C-alpha positions in Angstrom: -11.0 11.3 20.0 -14.5 9.0 20.7 -15.1 8.6 24.3 -17.8 6.3 25.9 -18.7 6.4 29.1 -15.9 8.2 30.1 -15.5 9.6 33.5 -13.3 12.1 35.5 -11.6 11.4 38.9 -9.9 14.1 41.0 -7.2 13.1 43.3 -5.6 15.2 46.0 -1.9 15.3 46.7 -0.7 16.9 49.6 2.6 18.7 49.1 4.5 20.2 52.9 7.1 22.6 51.7 9.4 23.5 54.8 11.0 26.8 55.1 13.4 28.6 57.8 12.6 25.5 59.8 8.9 26.3 59.8 6.6 23.8 58.0 4.0 25.3 55.9 0.5 24.7 55.5 -0.2 22.1 53.3 -1.7 22.9 49.4 -3.8 20.9 47.7 -3.4 20.2 44.0 -6.0 18.5 42.3 -5.2 16.2 39.1 -7.9 15.6 37.0 -7.9 11.5 36.0 -10.2 10.4 32.9 -11.1 7.2 32.5 -12.9 4.9 29.9 -13.7 1.3 29.6 -12.5 -1.8 27.7 -14.7 -1.7 24.8 -15.7 -4.7 22.2 -15.5 -2.9 18.5 -14.5 -3.9 15.1 -11.1 -2.3 13.9 -10.1 -2.1 10.9 -6.7 -0.7 9.3 -6.4 0.8 6.1 -4.0 3.1 4.2 -5.4 5.4 2.0 -4.6 7.8 -0.8 -5.7 9.5 -4.1 -4.7 9.3 -7.5 -6.3 10.1 -11.1 -8.1 6.9 -13.1 -6.4 5.9 -16.4 -6.5 3.8 -19.0 -4.4 0.5 -18.8 -4.1 0.3 -22.5 -3.7 3.4 -24.3 -3.2 4.3 -28.2 -2.7 6.8 -30.6 -3.3 6.2 -33.8 -1.4 7.6 -37.2 -1.3 7.2 -41.0 1.4 5.9 -42.3 0.4 8.1 -45.6 0.9 11.4 -45.9 -1.9 13.6 -47.9 -5.0 14.7 -47.1 -7.8 13.7 -45.2 -11.1 13.2 -47.0 -12.9 11.9 -44.5 -13.7 11.3 -40.7 -15.7 8.3 -39.7 -15.5 8.6 -35.8 -15.5 10.5 -33.3 -14.7 11.4 -29.7 -16.6 9.0 -27.1 -17.6 6.4 -29.7 -17.0 2.7 -29.4 -15.1 0.7 -31.7 -14.4 -2.4 -32.8 -11.0 -4.1 -34.3 -10.5 -2.8 -38.1 -13.5 0.0 -37.6 -13.0 2.5 -40.3 -11.6 5.5 -39.1 -10.5 8.1 -41.9 -10.0 8.1 -45.2 -7.0 10.0 -46.7 -6.1 11.3 -50.5 -5.5 8.4 -52.4 -4.3 9.3 -55.5 -0.2 9.9 -54.7 -0.2 6.0 -53.3 -2.7 5.1 -56.7 -0.3 6.6 -59.0 2.4 5.1 -57.1 1.3 1.7 -57.5 0.2 1.8 -61.4 4.1 3.3 -61.6 5.3 -0.3 -60.0 2.8 -2.2 -62.3 4.3 -0.8 -65.2 7.9 -1.0 -63.8 7.3 -5.3 -63.0 5.5 -6.0 -66.7 8.9 -4.3 -67.8 11.1 -6.0 -65.8 9.5 -9.3 -66.5 9.9 -8.8 -70.5 13.8 -8.0 -69.9 13.5 -11.3 -68.1 12.3 -13.1 -70.5 14.7 -11.6 -73.6 18.0 -11.7 -71.0 16.9 -15.8 -70.9 16.6 -16.4 -74.9 19.6 -14.2 -75.2 21.8 -16.7 -72.7 20.2 -20.2 -74.1 21.5 -18.8 -77.9 25.1 -17.8 -76.3 25.3 -21.2 -74.6 24.9 -22.8 -78.1 27.6 -20.6 -80.2 30.1 -21.2 -77.3 29.8 -25.0 -77.8 30.5 -25.1 -81.4 33.0 -22.2 -81.0 31.1 -19.1 -82.5 31.6 -16.8 -79.8 33.9 -16.1 -76.9 34.2 -16.9 -73.7 34.2 -13.3 -73.0 31.0 -12.1 -74.8 29.7 -15.7 -73.0 30.6 -14.4 -69.5 28.7 -11.0 -70.8 25.3 -12.4 -71.5 25.3 -14.3 -68.2 25.9 -10.6 -66.3 22.7 -9.7 -68.4 20.8 -12.3 -67.2 21.7 -11.5 -63.8 21.0 -7.9 -63.6 17.6 -8.9 -65.4 16.9 -11.6 -62.5 17.8 -8.4 -60.1 15.4 -5.5 -61.9 12.7 -8.6 -61.9 12.8 -8.4 -58.2 13.0 -5.1 -57.1 9.9 -4.4 -59.8 8.0 -6.9 -57.8 9.1 -5.6 -54.2 8.7 -2.7 -55.4 4.8 -3.3 -56.2 3.4 -5.1 -53.0 5.0 -2.0 -51.2 2.8 0.2 -53.6 -0.3 -2.5 -53.0 0.4 -2.1 -49.0 0.7 1.7 -49.1 -2.6 1.6 -51.2 -4.3 0.4 -47.5 -2.5 2.8 -45.6 -4.9 5.5 -46.8 -7.5 3.9 -44.8 -7.0 4.2 -41.2 -8.8 1.8 -39.4 -8.8 0.8 -35.6 -6.0 -1.4 -33.9 -8.2 -2.4 -31.0 -11.5 -2.5 -29.6 -11.8 1.2 -27.6 -13.2 3.8 -27.1 -12.4 6.9 -29.8 -10.7 9.5 -26.1 -9.9 12.3 -28.6 -10.4 13.4 -32.0 -7.3 15.5 -33.4 -7.8 16.4 -36.9 -10.6 17.2 -38.7 -11.6 16.8 -42.5 -9.6 18.4 -45.2 -6.5 19.0 -43.0 -3.2 17.8 -44.7 -1.2 15.2 -42.2 2.6 13.6 -42.0 3.2 10.1 -42.2 4.8 8.7 -39.2 6.8 6.2 -41.1 8.3 9.0 -43.2 8.5 11.8 -41.2 11.5 12.5 -38.3 8.8 14.0 -36.0 7.0 10.5 -36.0 4.1 12.2 -38.0 0.3 13.2 -37.2 -1.9 12.2 -34.6 -5.6 11.7 -35.7 -7.1 9.9 -32.6 -6.3 8.8 -28.8 -7.9 5.6 -28.4 -8.0 3.7 -25.0 -9.7 -0.1 -23.9 -11.5 1.3 -21.0 -12.6 -2.1 -19.3 -9.5 -1.9 -17.4 -9.0 0.9 -15.7 -5.9 1.9 -13.3 -5.4 4.1 -10.5 -1.2 5.5 -10.1 -0.6 6.5 -6.9 2.2 7.5 -4.7 3.2 5.2 -1.7 5.8 6.7 1.7 8.9 4.3 1.5 7.8 3.7 5.3 4.2 2.0 4.9 5.9 0.0 1.6 5.9 -2.9 4.2 2.3 -3.1 4.4 0.9 -3.1 1.3 1.4 -6.5 -1.6 1.0 -7.2 -4.6 -2.6 -8.7 -4.9 -4.1 -6.9 -2.2 -7.6 -6.1 -2.1 -8.6 -2.0 -2.8 -11.6 -0.1 -2.5 -11.8 3.0 -4.9 -14.3 5.6 -4.6 -14.6 8.8 -7.4 -16.7 12.2 -6.8 -19.1 11.0 -9.7 -20.4 8.5 -7.7 -20.0 9.4 -4.1 -22.5 6.7 -3.1 -20.8 3.6 -4.7 -17.4 1.8 -4.4 -15.7 0.0 -7.0 -13.3 -3.0 -6.3 -9.5 -3.4 -7.4 -6.7 -4.9 -6.4 -2.8 -3.7 -6.0 -1.2 -4.9 -9.4 2.1 -4.0 -8.6 4.5 -1.7 -6.8 7.0 -0.5 -9.2 10.6 -0.8 -8.0 12.0 2.6 -8.7 11.4 5.1 -6.1 10.1 9.0 -6.9 11.6 11.7 -4.9 8.5 14.4 -4.4 9.8 17.3 -2.3 12.6 15.2 -0.4 10.3 12.5 0.4 11.1 8.8 -1.0 7.6 7.5 -2.7 7.0 4.0 -4.7 4.6 4.4 -7.6 1.7 1.5 -6.9 -0.4 0.7 -9.3 -4.3 0.0 -8.6 -5.7 -2.6 -11.3 -9.9 -1.8 -11.4 -12.7 -3.7 -13.8 -14.7 -1.0 -15.3 -16.5 -3.5 -18.0 -19.9 -1.4 -16.7 -18.3 1.7 -18.0 -18.8 4.2 -15.4 -15.5 4.8 -14.4 -13.9 7.4 -17.0 -10.1 8.4 -17.6 -9.2 11.7 -15.5 -11.4 11.1 -12.6 -10.3 12.0 -9.4 -10.0 8.8 -7.4 -9.4 7.6 -3.5 -7.9 4.7 -2.8 -8.2 2.7 0.2 -6.6 -0.7 1.3 -7.5 -2.7 3.5 -4.1 -3.5 5.7 -5.7 -5.8 8.8 -8.8 -6.2 10.2 -10.2 -7.5 13.5 -13.7 -7.9 14.3 -15.2 -7.6 17.9 -12.1 -7.2 19.9 -11.2 -5.5 22.6 -9.9 -2.0 22.2 -8.9 0.8 24.7 -8.1 4.2 23.4 -4.4 5.0 22.4 -3.6 7.3 25.0 -4.6 5.1 27.5 -1.9 2.7 26.5 2.1 3.5 27.6 5.1 1.8 26.0 6.9 -0.4 29.2 9.7 2.3 29.7 6.8 4.9 30.1 5.1 3.7 33.6 7.4 6.1 35.6 6.7 9.2 34.5 3.0 8.3 33.3 2.6 7.5 36.9 3.6 11.1 38.1 1.2 12.5 35.8 -2.0 10.5 37.3 -0.7 11.7 40.8 1.4 8.1 41.9 4.2 7.7 43.1 7.1 6.3 40.5 8.5 4.9 43.2 6.1 2.7 44.4 5.0 1.6 41.0 7.0 -0.6 38.4 5.8 -3.9 36.1 8.5 -6.5 36.1 9.2 -7.5 32.4 8.6 -11.3 33.3 4.9 -10.1 33.7 4.2 -10.6 29.6 5.5 -14.1 29.8 2.2 -15.2 30.5 0.2 -12.7 28.7 2.0 -13.4 25.0 0.5 -16.9 25.8 -2.8 -15.9 26.0 -2.7 -13.6 23.2 -0.9 -16.2 20.7 -3.4 -18.6 22.0 -6.5 -16.2 21.0 -4.7 -15.5 18.0 -5.0 -19.2 16.6 -0.8 -18.5 16.4 1.3 -22.3 16.9 4.8 -21.0 18.2 7.8 -21.5 20.8 8.1 -19.3 23.6 11.4 -20.4 24.8 10.2 -22.5 28.4 7.8 -19.5 29.0 4.8 -21.5 28.3 5.1 -22.2 24.8 2.2 -20.6 22.4 -0.6 -23.6 22.4 -2.0 -25.2 19.1 -4.4 -23.3 16.7 -7.5 -23.4 19.0 -6.0 -24.7 22.3 -8.1 -23.6 25.0 -11.1 -22.2 23.5 -9.1 -19.9 21.7 -10.1 -19.4 17.8 -7.9 -20.5 14.8 -6.4 -18.2 12.4 -8.3 -20.5 9.6 -11.9 -20.2 10.9 -11.2 -16.2 11.6 -9.8 -16.1 7.7 -12.7 -17.9 6.8 -15.2 -16.0 8.4 -14.1 -12.8 6.7 -13.5 -14.6 3.4 -17.0 -15.2 3.5 -17.7 -11.7 4.4 -16.2 -9.9 1.9 -17.9 -12.6 -0.8 -21.0 -11.6 0.2 -22.1 -15.1 1.3 -22.7 -13.8 4.8 -23.0 -10.2 6.5 -20.8 -8.1 8.5 -23.5 -8.5 11.4 -23.4 -12.5 11.0 -19.7 -12.0 11.2 -19.4 -10.1 14.2 -21.8 -12.5 15.9 -19.7 -15.3 15.0 -17.0 -13.6 15.9 -18.2 -12.6 19.4 -19.3 -16.6 19.6 -15.4 -17.4 19.2 -14.0 -14.8 21.6 -16.5 -15.9 24.3 -15.6 -19.7 24.0 -12.1 -18.5 24.4 -12.4 -16.5 27.4 -14.5 -19.5 29.2 -11.6 -22.0 28.1 -9.2 -19.5 28.9 -10.0 -18.0 32.3 -7.2 -20.7 34.4 -4.2 -18.9 32.0 -6.1 -15.1 33.1 -5.9 -16.0 36.4 -2.0 -16.9 36.5 -1.7 -13.7 34.5 -3.8 -12.0 37.2 -1.3 -13.3 39.8 1.9 -12.3 37.8 0.8 -8.8 38.1 -0.1 -9.0 41.6 3.8 -9.7 42.0 5.0 -7.2 40.1 4.3 -3.8 41.5 8.1 -3.5 43.1 11.5 -2.6 42.4 10.7 1.3 41.6 14.5 2.0 41.8 15.2 -0.6 38.9 12.7 1.4 37.0 14.7 4.4 37.4 17.9 3.1 37.1 16.5 1.8 33.8 15.1 5.7 32.7 18.7 6.9 33.3 20.6 4.4 31.9 18.6 5.4 28.5 18.8 9.0 29.0 18.2 11.3 26.1 17.3 8.4 23.4 14.4 7.3 25.9 13.4 11.1 25.1 13.6 10.6 21.3 12.3 7.4 21.5 9.1 8.7 23.7 8.6 11.2 21.2 9.1 8.7 18.5 5.8 6.6 20.0 3.8 9.2 20.3 4.0 10.8 16.9 3.1 7.0 15.9 0.3 7.4 17.6 -1.0 10.4 15.4 -3.1 10.8 12.3 -1.6 12.2 9.5 -1.1 12.1 6.0 2.6 11.5 5.0 3.7 12.0 1.0 -0.4 11.3 0.3 -1.3 8.3 2.1 -2.8 8.2 5.6 -1.3 5.9 8.0 -3.1 3.7 10.4 -0.8 2.4 12.7 -1.3 1.2 16.3 0.1 3.1 19.4 3.5 3.4 19.4 4.4 1.2 16.8 6.8 3.6 15.5 8.5 4.2 19.3 11.6 2.9 20.7 12.5 0.5 18.1 15.6 -1.0 19.2 15.0 -0.6 22.9 11.3 -1.9 21.9 12.8 -5.1 20.2 15.0 -6.5 22.7 12.2 -6.2 25.7 9.9 -8.0 23.4 12.7 -11.0 23.3 13.1 -10.8 27.1 9.0 -10.9 27.6 8.8 -13.4 25.7 7.7 -11.8 22.9 8.2 -12.5 19.0 10.6 -10.0 17.5 9.7 -10.4 14.0 5.7 -10.4 14.4 4.8 -6.9 15.4 0.9 -7.9 16.0 2.3 -8.8 19.3 3.8 -6.0 21.2 4.0 -5.3 25.3 2.4 -2.1 26.6 1.1 -0.8 30.3 -2.1 0.6 30.8 -3.6 2.0 34.1 -6.2 0.4 35.7 -8.7 2.3 38.0 -10.8 -0.6 40.4 -13.9 0.2 42.3 -12.5 2.1 45.2 -10.8 4.2 43.0 -7.2 3.0 43.5 -5.0 3.0 40.5 -2.3 0.7 39.8 -0.4 -0.5 36.5 -1.3 -3.3 34.1 1.0 -5.3 31.8 -1.2 -5.9 28.5 -0.2 -7.3 25.2 -1.4 -5.0 22.1 -2.3 -6.2 19.1 -3.5 -3.9 15.3 -4.6 -0.3 16.3 -6.1 2.4 14.0 -6.1 6.4 14.6 -8.1 6.1 18.0 -7.7 2.6 19.5 -5.2 -0.2 20.7 -6.5 -3.7 20.1 -5.6 -5.3 23.7 -4.9 -9.2 23.5 -4.4 -9.7 26.7 -4.2 -8.8 30.5 -7.5 -6.6 30.4 -11.2 -7.3 30.7 -14.2 -5.6 29.0 -15.8 -2.7 31.2 -12.2 -2.0 33.2 -11.9 1.4 33.6 -8.0 2.4 31.9 -7.0 6.1 33.3 -6.3 8.4 30.1 -2.4 10.1 29.9 -2.5 13.3 27.7 0.9 12.8 25.6 1.6 16.0 25.6 1.7 15.7 29.4 3.8 12.7 29.3 6.5 14.2 27.0 6.8 17.0 29.7 7.1 14.9 32.7 9.9 12.7 31.3 11.4 15.8 29.9 11.4 17.0 33.3 12.6 13.6 35.0 15.7 13.9 32.6 16.5 17.5 33.7 16.1 15.9 37.4 19.2 12.9 36.5 21.0 15.5 34.5 21.4 17.7 37.5 22.3 14.9 40.0 24.9 13.3 37.9 26.8 16.8 37.5 30.2 17.3 38.7 30.3 19.2 42.5 31.0 23.0 41.4 29.9 22.6 37.7 
């Protein structure tokens, strides 16, 4: 983890041990506490994946005619237009069939003429009763057969004419010849007359549009939608990026090594012709972004139910450290005002209108982001604008911060209530705490690296209920209650309720409850988990029946 301006402070704890009525000498146990200041930085939440480039449209070129290939006019890599001559098949068989069809048509026409004249004479003879009705019907049948033969001969000639063109293979579309699979002199099979599907002559594709097919773990599906911008890098051009977008997320899941995943298709514009099929590609999708926002390391943030064990890790008395749930009500309002969200907090100081109290409106932030992405302004200019908006919010929202400070000042009590909450949660809290800590870690899941905020995966059920009690929105994970331990100038450490926003592998965004430059204590995940397990073991021991 990258830490700037960190410091280490040793706190000394005195522990007295009584043995046989005699009091032992106090022993000193040093607790090393590392602190880092809250800092302003940019946060980018991205999802990363790897895949292989492939053309959107790829075609197998086959021949409808069988025979020997006389000529090949293109090779692999050639660019062709629709109708470009690709190959020539020996036309002797189809020419013979064409000539035979012509002769059959001439005979059929002559028979038709004879049958028609005979029918006309029979009609006259029948009227003067020279022939019988049966003889007349026989002439009618001959005429109908002649008509049928003429139609058959005509269609046979049309088919023979088409087959003469089949020996000339032309490009079905504009594109690039990817592979040439035959050579001159080779005898090929017809694609329409052979049960195996015939011989493939060429593989061609339109390389103007390329795509990357990759698999996404089902836990990440909620972050991605069609139309999101994606950045693609290939090893052939390590210093260059290619812009694309998610074309679609296929609905049918794929199970890969007992992991459920969904195919995601990223579409790329390749009119420059630099991307080739089969290239390995790294895809990065921007899920969320914050410019010039207040952040602390993930290890400085704990969940509300982790306050007591975190205090013990820092050498504090857990009985004297607690945070009331009501402390987050005003902080949620401040966070919403800062983000420009308009909503209702159910009587606990509702969220202000966009821009109220000097807070930047969501539309203004989106406008700055769009201008930066389009190249209208640089990233440095965007940071300056965001910093100016933030300063304006801080100047207009100082009154709300004073209220929050007052609320926090009266929230350091009722430690037994905190212990009761931990005891009631029991084993479930331990599992949830471990899940939350895993949510802060980095690591690929099914080929995708999730850059989640601190503790996004932790204690889902308890967290949702607590959000409602604290005035937060249970349907919006962007506003989450949390606690940091702040060290003042005298070295005193106290818990501080805060509201978290987004986060990446290293840092979590703090929307309310903390100021830039304030020192926050770092708490190791392993230490916190061990302390939680120890507390639960002690509680189980106290709850064990007598004589057990």
